VOFILO-636292 format. One record per residue (C-alpha): z, x, y; residue in three letters. Coordinates in steps of 0.5 Angstrom, whole numbers, padded with zeros to 4 digits, always signed. Last residue first. Example, Ala and Ser with C-alpha at 12.3 -4.5 7.8 and 13.67 -1.06 7.14 Angstrom:
! residues 2
+0014+0027-0002SER
+0016+0025-0009ALA
***
This chain:
! residues 737
-0060-0022+0468ALA
-0060-0015+0467ALA
-0067-0015+0464ALA
-0069-0019+0470ALA
-0066-0014+0475VAL
-0069-0008+0471LYS
-0076-0012+0471ALA
-0075-0013+0479TYR
-0075-0006+0480PRO
-0081-0004+0477ASP
-0082+0003+0475PHE
-0089+0003+0472ARG
-0092-0002+0476GLY
-0088+0000+0483TYR
-0090+0007+0481PHE
-0097+0005+0480THR
-0101+0005+0474GLU
-0109+0007+0472GLY
-0107+0009+0465LYS
-0110+0016+0467ALA
-0108+0017+0474ALA
-0101+0015+0471MET
-0101+0020+0466ASP
-0103+0025+0471LYS
-0098+0023+0476LEU
-0093+0024+0471LEU
-0095+0031+0469PRO
-0094+0033+0476THR
-0100+0034+0481PRO
-0101+0041+0483ALA
-0100+0042+0491PHE
-0094+0047+0490HIS
-0099+0051+0486ASP
-0102+0054+0492GLY
-0107+0052+0499TYR
-0114+0052+0497SER
-0114+0050+0489LEU
-0108+0046+0490ALA
-0111+0042+0496LEU
-0117+0040+0491LYS
-0112+0038+0485GLU
-0107+0034+0490CYS
-0113+0030+0492LEU
-0116+0029+0485ALA
-0109+0027+0483VAL
-0108+0022+0489PHE
-0115+0019+0488ALA
-0113+0017+0481LYS
-0106+0015+0483ALA
-0109+0010+0487GLY
-0110+0010+0495MET
-0104+0005+0496GLY
-0100+0007+0490ASP
-0099+0014+0493ILE
-0097+0012+0500TYR
-0093+0007+0497SER
-0089+0012+0493LEU
-0088+0016+0500THR
-0087+0010+0505GLY
-0090+0004+0507GLY
-0096+0008+0509THR
-0096+0005+0516TYR
-0089+0008+0516PRO
-0091+0015+0516ALA
-0085+0019+0513PHE
-0080+0018+0519GLY
-0074+0022+0516PHE
-0069+0018+0513GLY
-0071+0011+0515LEU
-0078+0012+0513ILE
-0077+0017+0507SER
-0071+0013+0504GLY
-0074+0006+0505VAL
-0080+0009+0500ASP
-0076+0013+0495ALA
-0071+0007+0495GLU
-0076+0002+0494ARG
-0079+0006+0488PRO
-0073+0005+0484ASP
-0070+0011+0480THR
-0069+0017+0484VAL
-0066+0023+0481ILE
-0070+0022+0474GLY
-0074+0028+0474GLU
-0080+0024+0474GLU
-0078+0020+0480ILE
-0075+0026+0484THR
-0082+0030+0483ARG
-0086+0024+0486ALA
-0082+0024+0492ALA
-0084+0032+0492GLU
-0091+0030+0491LEU
-0090+0025+0497ALA
-0088+0030+0502ILE
-0093+0035+0500THR
-0099+0030+0500VAL
-0097+0027+0507LEU
-0097+0034+0510PHE
-0103+0037+0507ARG
-0107+0031+0508ASP
-0106+0032+0515LYS
-0108+0039+0515LEU
-0114+0037+0511THR
-0116+0032+0516GLN
-0115+0036+0522VAL
-0120+0041+0519ASP
-0119+0048+0522LEU
-0125+0052+0525GLU
-0124+0049+0532ASP
-0117+0051+0532ALA
-0119+0059+0532PRO
-0114+0062+0527LYS
-0109+0066+0530GLN
-0106+0073+0527PRO
-0099+0072+0525TYR
-0092+0073+0529LEU
-0096+0074+0536ASP
-0097+0066+0536LYS
-0090+0065+0536LEU
-0089+0069+0542GLY
-0090+0063+0547ALA
-0085+0059+0544TRP
-0087+0052+0544ILE
-0085+0047+0550HIS
-0078+0044+0552LYS
-0078+0040+0558LYS
-0076+0042+0565ALA
-0071+0037+0568PRO
-0067+0040+0565LYS
-0065+0047+0563GLU
-0071+0051+0559PRO
-0071+0049+0551TYR
-0076+0054+0548ASP
-0079+0052+0542TYR
-0080+0055+0535PHE
-0073+0057+0536GLY
-0069+0057+0543LYS
-0064+0054+0547GLY
-0058+0056+0542ASN
-0057+0049+0539LYS
-0064+0047+0540ARG
-0066+0052+0534GLY
-0063+0059+0532ARG
-0068+0064+0535ARG
-0063+0070+0535ASP
-0070+0074+0535LEU
-0068+0079+0529ASP
-0063+0075+0525ASP
-0065+0068+0526VAL
-0073+0068+0528LEU
-0074+0075+0523LYS
-0070+0072+0518ASN
-0073+0065+0518VAL
-0080+0068+0517LEU
-0078+0073+0512GLU
-0075+0067+0508LEU
-0081+0063+0508HIS
-0086+0069+0506ALA
-0081+0070+0500PRO
-0083+0063+0498ASP
-0076+0061+0494VAL
-0074+0060+0487ALA
-0077+0066+0485GLN
-0071+0070+0488GLU
-0066+0067+0483GLY
-0063+0060+0482LEU
-0056+0060+0485ASP
-0057+0066+0490ALA
-0064+0065+0492VAL
-0062+0058+0493THR
-0056+0060+0497ALA
-0061+0064+0501LYS
-0066+0059+0503LEU
-0061+0054+0505ILE
-0057+0059+0509LYS
-0064+0061+0513GLN
-0066+0053+0514SER
-0059+0052+0517LEU
-0060+0058+0521ASP
-0067+0055+0523ILE
-0062+0049+0526ALA
-0063+0041+0524VAL
-0066+0040+0531GLU
-0070+0046+0531ASP
-0073+0045+0524ASN
-0075+0038+0527LEU
-0079+0041+0533SER
-0083+0045+0528LEU
-0084+0040+0523PRO
-0087+0035+0529GLY
-0083+0029+0530VAL
-0085+0022+0529PRO
-0090+0023+0523MET
-0096+0019+0523GLY
-0101+0024+0521ALA
-0103+0024+0528MET
-0096+0027+0529LYS
-0097+0032+0524ALA
-0103+0034+0527VAL
-0100+0035+0534ASN
-0094+0039+0531GLU
-0099+0044+0527ILE
-0104+0044+0533MET
-0099+0047+0538VAL
-0096+0052+0533ALA
-0103+0055+0532PRO
-0105+0055+0524VAL
-0105+0063+0523GLY
-0104+0062+0515GLU
-0097+0064+0516ILE
-0096+0058+0521LEU
-0099+0054+0516MET
-0095+0056+0511ASP
-0088+0055+0515TYR
-0091+0048+0517ALA
-0091+0047+0509GLU
-0084+0049+0509HIS
-0082+0044+0514ILE
-0085+0038+0510TYR
-0082+0040+0504ARG
-0076+0041+0507PHE
-0076+0034+0509VAL
-0077+0032+0502CYS
-0072+0035+0499ARG
-0067+0033+0504ASN
-0069+0026+0503VAL
-0068+0026+0495TYR
-0062+0030+0493PHE
-0062+0037+0496GLY
-0060+0040+0490ARG
-0059+0035+0485THR
-0055+0029+0483ASP
-0057+0022+0482ASN
-0060+0017+0488VAL
-0058+0011+0491VAL
-0061+0009+0497ILE
-0057+0005+0503PRO
-0058+0001+0509THR
-0053+0002+0514LYS
-0049-0004+0517LYS
-0042-0001+0517ILE
-0040-0006+0513ALA
-0046-0005+0508ALA
-0044+0002+0508ILE
-0037+0001+0506TYR
-0039-0004+0500ASP
-0044+0001+0498LEU
-0039+0006+0497ALA
-0034+0001+0494ARG
-0039-0001+0489ALA
-0041+0006+0487LEU
-0034+0008+0486ALA
-0032+0002+0482ALA
-0039+0003+0478ASP
-0036+0010+0476GLY
-0038+0017+0478THR
-0038+0022+0472GLU
-0045+0025+0473LYS
-0045+0025+0480GLY
-0048+0019+0484LEU
-0051+0021+0491ILE
-0051+0015+0496VAL
-0056+0017+0502GLU
-0054+0013+0508THR
-0060+0011+0512LEU
-0060+0007+0519MET
-0059+0013+0524MET
-0057+0011+0531LYS
-0049+0012+0530GLU
-0050+0017+0525VAL
-0054+0022+0530PRO
-0055+0025+0525SER
-0056+0023+0518PHE
-0050+0021+0513PHE
-0050+0023+0506HIS
-0045+0019+0501VAL
-0043+0023+0495GLY
-0038+0020+0490ILE
-0032+0021+0487PHE
-0028+0016+0483GLN
-0030+0017+0476ALA
-0029+0025+0478PRO
-0021+0023+0478ARG
-0017+0030+0478LYS
-0023+0033+0483SER
-0025+0040+0484ASN
-0030+0039+0479GLU
-0033+0033+0483ALA
-0036+0039+0488LEU
-0040+0041+0482GLY
-0042+0034+0480THR
-0044+0032+0488ILE
-0049+0038+0488PRO
-0048+0041+0495LEU
-0054+0040+0500THR
-0053+0035+0505SER
-0045+0033+0504THR
-0041+0027+0506ASN
-0037+0027+0500SER
-0034+0021+0498ALA
-0027+0020+0495PHE
-0025+0013+0493ILE
-0018+0010+0493ALA
-0015+0006+0486ASP
-0009+0011+0485PRO
-0007+0012+0492SER
-0009+0018+0496LEU
-0003+0023+0497VAL
-0005+0029+0493ALA
-0012+0027+0492GLU
-0013+0029+0500VAL
-0010+0036+0499ALA
-0014+0037+0493GLU
-0021+0035+0496ILE
-0020+0039+0502VAL
-0019+0045+0499ASP
-0025+0044+0495LYS
-0029+0043+0501LYS
-0027+0049+0504VAL
-0029+0053+0498LYS
-0035+0050+0497ARG
-0038+0051+0504ASP
-0042+0045+0508GLU
-0036+0045+0513PHE
-0032+0038+0513VAL
-0034+0031+0513ALA
-0030+0028+0507GLU
-0030+0020+0507VAL
-0024+0017+0504VAL
-0024+0010+0502PHE
-0018+0005+0500ASP
-0014+0009+0505SER
-0006+0007+0505THR
-0004+0015+0503LYS
-0009+0017+0508LEU
-0003+0019+0514ASP
+0000+0024+0509ALA
-0006+0028+0510TYR
-0003+0030+0517ASP
-0007+0033+0522ALA
-0008+0026+0526SER
-0013+0022+0530PRO
-0012+0015+0530THR
-0019+0011+0531ILE
-0018+0003+0531LEU
-0016+0003+0538ALA
-0022+0006+0540LEU
-0026+0000+0538LEU
-0021-0005+0542GLN
-0022-0001+0548GLU
-0030-0001+0547GLY
-0029-0009+0546LYS
-0025-0010+0552GLU
-0030-0005+0557GLN
-0036-0009+0554THR
-0041-0006+0550MET
-0049-0006+0551ARG
-0048-0006+0559GLY
-0051+0001+0560LYS
-0044+0004+0563ALA
-0041+0000+0557VAL
-0045+0004+0552SER
-0044+0011+0555ASP
-0037+0010+0556LYS
-0036+0008+0548VAL
-0040+0014+0546LEU
-0036+0018+0550GLY
-0030+0015+0547GLU
-0032+0016+0540SER
-0033+0024+0542HIS
-0026+0024+0545ALA
-0024+0022+0538LYS
-0026+0028+0535GLY
-0023+0032+0541LYS
-0016+0029+0538THR
-0017+0031+0531ALA
-0018+0038+0534ALA
-0012+0038+0538ASP
-0008+0035+0532ILE
-0009+0041+0528ASP
-0014+0042+0522ARG
-0017+0035+0522ASP
-0016+0028+0520ILE
-0019+0022+0523LEU
-0015+0016+0521THR
-0020+0009+0521VAL
-0018+0002+0522PRO
-0024-0002+0520ILE
-0027-0007+0526GLY
-0035-0005+0524ALA
-0035-0001+0530ALA
-0029+0003+0528ALA
-0033+0005+0522THR
-0039+0007+0526VAL
-0034+0011+0531TYR
-0031+0015+0525ALA
-0037+0017+0522ILE
-0039+0020+0529SER
-0033+0024+0529ALA
-0034+0026+0522GLY
-0041+0028+0524MET
-0040+0032+0530PHE
-0033+0035+0528GLY
-0027+0031+0526ALA
-0027+0033+0519GLY
-0024+0029+0514ILE
-0025+0021+0515VAL
-0020+0016+0512GLY
-0021+0009+0512VAL
-0016+0003+0512HIS
-0016-0004+0510LYS
-0023-0005+0507PHE
-0025-0011+0504ASP
-0028-0009+0497SER
-0033-0014+0493LYS
-0030-0015+0486PRO
-0034-0011+0481VAL
-0038-0015+0476GLY
-0045-0013+0477ALA
-0046-0006+0480PRO
-0049-0006+0487ARG
-0057-0003+0487ARG
-0060-0009+0490ALA
-0054-0010+0495GLY
-0056-0014+0501LYS
-0058-0008+0505GLY
-0063-0006+0499LEU
-0066-0013+0499GLU
-0067-0013+0506GLN
-0070-0006+0506MET
-0074-0008+0500SER
-0077-0014+0503VAL
-0078-0012+0511PHE
-0080-0005+0511LEU
-0082-0003+0504SER
-0086-0009+0502ARG
-0088-0011+0509ILE
-0090-0004+0510MET
-0094-0003+0504SER
-0098-0010+0504PHE
-0099-0009+0512ALA
-0102-0002+0511GLU
-0106-0004+0505THR
-0110-0009+0509THR
-0111-0016+0506GLN
-0106-0019+0511LEU
-0110-0016+0517ILE
-0116-0019+0516GLN
-0112-0026+0515THR
-0109-0025+0521PHE
-0115-0023+0525TYR
-0119-0029+0523ARG
-0112-0033+0525GLN
-0112-0030+0532GLU
-0120-0032+0533ILE
-0118-0039+0531LYS
-0113-0039+0536LEU
-0117-0037+0541ALA
-0122-0043+0539THR
-0116-0048+0540ASP
-0115-0044+0547PHE
-0122-0044+0550PRO
-0125-0037+0550VAL
-0124-0031+0554GLN
-0117-0030+0553LEU
-0118-0030+0546GLY
-0122-0024+0546GLU
-0118-0019+0549TYR
-0111-0022+0547VAL
-0114-0022+0539CYS
-0117-0015+0540LYS
-0111-0012+0543VAL
-0106-0015+0537ILE
-0111-0013+0532ALA
-0110-0006+0534LEU
-0103-0006+0533ALA
-0104-0009+0526GLY
-0109-0004+0524PRO
-0103+0001+0525TYR
-0106+0009+0524ASN
-0110+0009+0530GLY
-0107+0015+0533TYR
-0101+0010+0534THR
-0099+0012+0541GLU
-0105+0015+0544ARG
-0109+0010+0541ARG
-0105+0005+0544LEU
-0105+0008+0550ILE
-0113+0009+0550GLY
-0114+0002+0548SER
-0110-0001+0554ALA
-0113+0004+0559ALA
-0120+0001+0558PRO
-0117-0006+0558TRP
-0112-0005+0564LEU
-0117-0003+0570GLN
-0123-0007+0569ALA
-0118-0013+0568GLY
-0115-0012+0575ALA
-0122-0011+0578ALA
-0124-0018+0575SER
-0128-0018+0568TRP
-0122-0020+0564MET
-0120-0025+0568SER
-0113-0026+0571GLY
-0107-0023+0569GLY
-0103-0030+0570PRO
-0108-0034+0566ALA
-0112-0039+0569LYS
-0112-0046+0568PHE
-0117-0051+0571GLY
-0116-0057+0567LYS
-0110-0057+0563GLU
-0109-0055+0556ASP
-0107-0048+0558TRP
-0101-0050+0562PRO
-0098-0054+0556GLN
-0098-0062+0556VAL
-0092-0066+0555ALA
-0090-0065+0562LYS
-0083-0064+0564LEU
-0080-0070+0568GLY
-0073-0069+0571ASN
-0070-0072+0565ARG
-0074-0067+0560ILE
-0071-0061+0564MET
-0065-0064+0564ALA
-0064-0065+0556LYS
-0065-0057+0556ALA
-0060-0056+0561ALA
-0055-0061+0557GLU
-0057-0057+0551ILE
-0055-0050+0554LEU
-0049-0052+0558ALA
-0044-0049+0553GLU
-0048-0043+0552PRO
-0049-0042+0560ALA
-0056-0043+0562ALA
-0062-0039+0563LEU
-0069-0043+0565GLU
-0076-0043+0564HIS
-0077-0037+0558VAL
-0083-0033+0557LEU
-0084-0033+0565GLY
-0084-0025+0565LEU
-0077-0025+0569ALA
-0075-0031+0564LYS
-0076-0026+0558ALA
-0072-0021+0562ARG
-0066-0025+0563GLN
-0066-0027+0556PRO
-0066-0020+0554THR
-0072-0018+0551LEU
-0073-0014+0544THR
-0080-0010+0544GLN
-0085-0011+0538GLY
-0089-0005+0541THR
-0095-0008+0540THR
-0093-0015+0542MET
-0088-0013+0548MET
-0093-0008+0551GLN
-0099-0013+0550LEU
-0096-0019+0554ALA
-0093-0014+0559ASP
-0101-0012+0561GLN
-0104-0019+0559ALA
-0099-0022+0565ASN
-0094-0027+0563THR
-0095-0035+0560LEU
-0102-0034+0558ARG
-0101-0027+0555PRO
-0096-0030+0551VAL
-0099-0036+0548ARG
-0105-0033+0545GLN
-0102-0027+0541THR
-0096-0031+0539GLY
-0100-0037+0536GLY
-0098-0037+0529ALA
-0100-0030+0528GLY
-0095-0025+0531PRO
-0097-0019+0528PHE
-0097-0015+0522ILE
-0095-0008+0519GLY
-0088-0009+0519VAL
-0086-0006+0526LYS
-0092-0010+0529VAL
-0088-0017+0527GLU
-0083-0016+0532PRO
-0084-0022+0537LEU
-0078-0021+0540ALA
-0072-0025+0544ILE
-0065-0023+0543LYS
-0059-0027+0545VAL
-0052-0024+0544ALA
-0051-0022+0551LYS
-0051-0030+0553SER
-0055-0033+0558ASN
-0057-0038+0553SER
-0064-0039+0553ALA
-0068-0046+0556VAL
-0075-0046+0554ARG
-0080-0052+0556GLY
-0087-0055+0553HIS
-0085-0052+0546CYS
-0091-0048+0543ALA
-0087-0042+0546LEU
-0081-0044+0542SER
-0085-0044+0535LEU
-0088-0037+0537GLU
-0080-0035+0538PHE
-0078-0038+0531ALA
-0085-0035+0528GLY
-0082-0028+0530GLY
-0075-0027+0533MET
-0070-0032+0536CYS
-0063-0029+0536THR
-0058-0034+0539GLY
-0058-0041+0543ASN
-0065-0042+0545ILE
-0066-0049+0547ALA
-0073-0050+0546SER
-0076-0056+0550VAL
-0081-0061+0547TRP
-0085-0066+0551PRO
-0088-0072+0548LYS
-0096-0073+0547GLY
-0096-0069+0541SER
-0100-0064+0543THR
-0095-0058+0543GLU
-0092-0060+0536ILE
-0099-0061+0533LYS
-0101-0054+0536ARG
-0094-0051+0532PHE
-0096-0055+0526LEU
-0103-0052+0526GLY
-0101-0045+0527THR
-0096-0045+0521MET
-0102-0048+0517GLU
-0107-0043+0519GLY
-0105-0037+0515CYS
-0106-0041+0509LEU
-0113-0043+0511GLU
-0115-0036+0512PHE
-0112-0034+0505LEU
-0117-0040+0502LYS
-0123-0037+0506GLN
-0121-0030+0503ALA
-0120-0032+0496ALA
-0127-0036+0496THR
-0131-0030+0493GLU
-0126-0027+0489PRO
-0125-0033+0485ASN
-0119-0034+0480LYS
-0117-0027+0480LYS
-0117-0026+0488LYS
-0114-0033+0489GLU
-0108-0030+0485GLU
-0107-0024+0489ALA
-0108-0027+0496GLN
-0102-0032+0493PHE
-0098-0027+0491THR
-0099-0024+0498PHE
-0097-0030+0502MET
-0091-0032+0497GLY
-0088-0025+0499LYS
-0088-0027+0506ILE
-0085-0034+0505MET
-0080-0031+0500SER
-0077-0026+0505LEU
-0076-0032+0510ASP
-0080-0032+0516ALA
-0077-0032+0523GLY
-0070-0029+0525GLY
-0068-0036+0527SER
-0063-0039+0533PHE
-0057-0035+0532THR
-0050-0038+0532ALA
-0052-0043+0527LYS
-0054-0051+0529GLY
-0060-0049+0532SER
-0064-0052+0537THR
-0070-0057+0539PHE
-0069-0062+0545VAL
-0074-0067+0544VAL
-0077-0072+0549GLY
-0078-0080+0550LYS
-0076-0082+0543ILE
-0076-0090+0543ALA
-0083-0090+0541GLU
-0082-0087+0535ASP
-0089-0085+0532LYS
-0089-0079+0535VAL
-0082-0077+0533ILE
-0083-0079+0526ALA
-0089-0074+0525ASP
-0086-0068+0529ASN
-0080-0069+0524VAL
-0085-0069+0518ALA
-0088-0063+0520ALA
-0081-0060+0521LEU
-0080-0062+0514GLU
-0086-0059+0511ARG
-0085-0052+0515LEU
-0078-0052+0513VAL
-0080-0053+0505GLU
-0085-0047+0506ALA
-0080-0043+0509THR
-0078-0041+0516PHE
-0071-0038+0517VAL
-0065-0040+0520ASN
-0059-0035+0519MET
-0053-0035+0515SER
-0056-0040+0509LYS
-0053-0044+0504ASP
-0055-0050+0508PRO
-0061-0049+0513MET
-0059-0052+0520ASP
-0064-0054+0525TRP
-0062-0059+0530THR
-0067-0064+0533VAL
-0064-0067+0539LEU
-0068-0073+0541ALA
-0068-0075+0548ILE
-0069-0083+0549GLY
-0064-0083+0555ASP
-0059-0087+0551ALA
-0058-0081+0546ASP
-0062-0079+0540THR
-0059-0075+0534GLU
-0064-0072+0529ILE
-0062-0067+0523THR
-0066-0061+0520PHE
-0066-0057+0514ASN
-0065-0062+0508THR
-0068-0068+0512TYR
-0066-0075+0512SER
-0071-0081+0514MET
***
């Protein structure tokens, strides 16, 4: 029998090599077709008496990334359709669907023939769960091999036996750590945990896997043998009594109860280890069905899995524009941002010229990359040879003429219109006719900057976030005259450096910074009201934000906030800012010289290491303090999330953001907006526009008109609409087709 996605070769010893190699795919992924074929492969192997064992591997450089987008989408589509047909049986049918992969993997491990997984590259999610169902696991000792069960990061959990096999192979504490954080393991760490049996050189991987079978590998899993005991011991042992109360407490501390999928992992492991394995799989299946029906799972999967992949693959790229192949990129400004942009460009294998006012400044900028390379080499993330190759691609210069062969230039100079004007004119004097000029500005409108360009159609904004080498988001800003060629080239560049783009129209602060400063300004309001600073920071994290707003303001610099507020007044008038906010930052910056982390004092004090930063004690003396017991924590949490989501809604209403996917992904990747919500607009859609408008109106009565719902939101509430329904990105794609 022939298969589309698998090949089977049986050697003289009766060992079948099953190779997973999906046509027209760069990576193997689980689809409904793959699962059907894998079931047929298993059935054929069971029936073939000549086959004594199976080595399962990948024909691609990676093993598998897990489930395909279509499969994930299909589960939610199935759920919605079944609810329409018969709400009473919908959950049962979803339960049965959730058990299909689990049942297949169980059939493989009870087939009576030994299976060995030969892991040759990245092995994630369901692919590793399949490997765990195999009786033996051999991994390549290559640094390219990464092993993980990362499902919790998109709102679900390992639901194909992962929560039951991992804690039966390693101790429960390590199992919980791995699955509740979605951490990635090296082959060496996986072996140390007992999740992989052997490591082998890449060229010897298949032979090592076959040797396991020749040497008498049992076709029975440890948990199917009589007398099996989990490595971590009994729930009711002394070790168990120490672990389980602490595990739930640690999870609460880390997640504040915001992630149902993470809590379900703890429940699955705790309950599953107390019963026979097949019963444990049913427990996992029950919880997986339950989690799939949560708003958090739906929203996180849509934003962090589906939308992020779609945007990364160029969902907003104009059709009909040839793909760019970058031969040379220029970066103007060798400060922290420019130097970091040069680094990620060179890391993508693209030659880059780093320009500054003199060669010393440019060379200093390259030194930043040298430091990053040195650190990566020291931590084993990069070889010395790779590091040297990367650095060789960065050429410091003080001569704009060196940009004449650049096909894409990023300007990253000081946030000043005059400085940027001078740079634009100097660069355009030497640029080739079809080159694109991109300004890395964080607040200055692109249309205004493009007025200094002779080629505004080839002028675009590309806003990076610091630190560039770690932050995955890049905001692409369209000026009024920006053309499709510039947008396509910018998106191709962002794809080349492995970032996720969002495309927004021009406005002050664009999208991300508008939302970020709403978050910070709400903290200003709370401080002025007398809410204790520690409570502000802690409640923000309880709401799901990764960093408190005062700490965030210290990182971006309080004097930058002051400059932005003053620039807003200069451009739009005094009524455009809250005078109390300006008074607060003026006092901190001008009177107290508290500028943030950069000068060691802001809302926090930053003592020398090993001491840790702490809230500046003098904050409580700036405004009369309210007793913490008199403040409602839920209201404070609502204020933070609602003010940010409202700003996101305004950007949609103003036509700044046109695609809900970009608002959601941008909010999570840009500043960590409560990931469990799926992003700013999913937060609104999740509770419904009607409930959100009611919450806004309630907050507006007590805390000001900036909480007043917009006309768009009121209209959506009246019509029962959602952002993803009203601004359907897929409808645009269908219309274009």
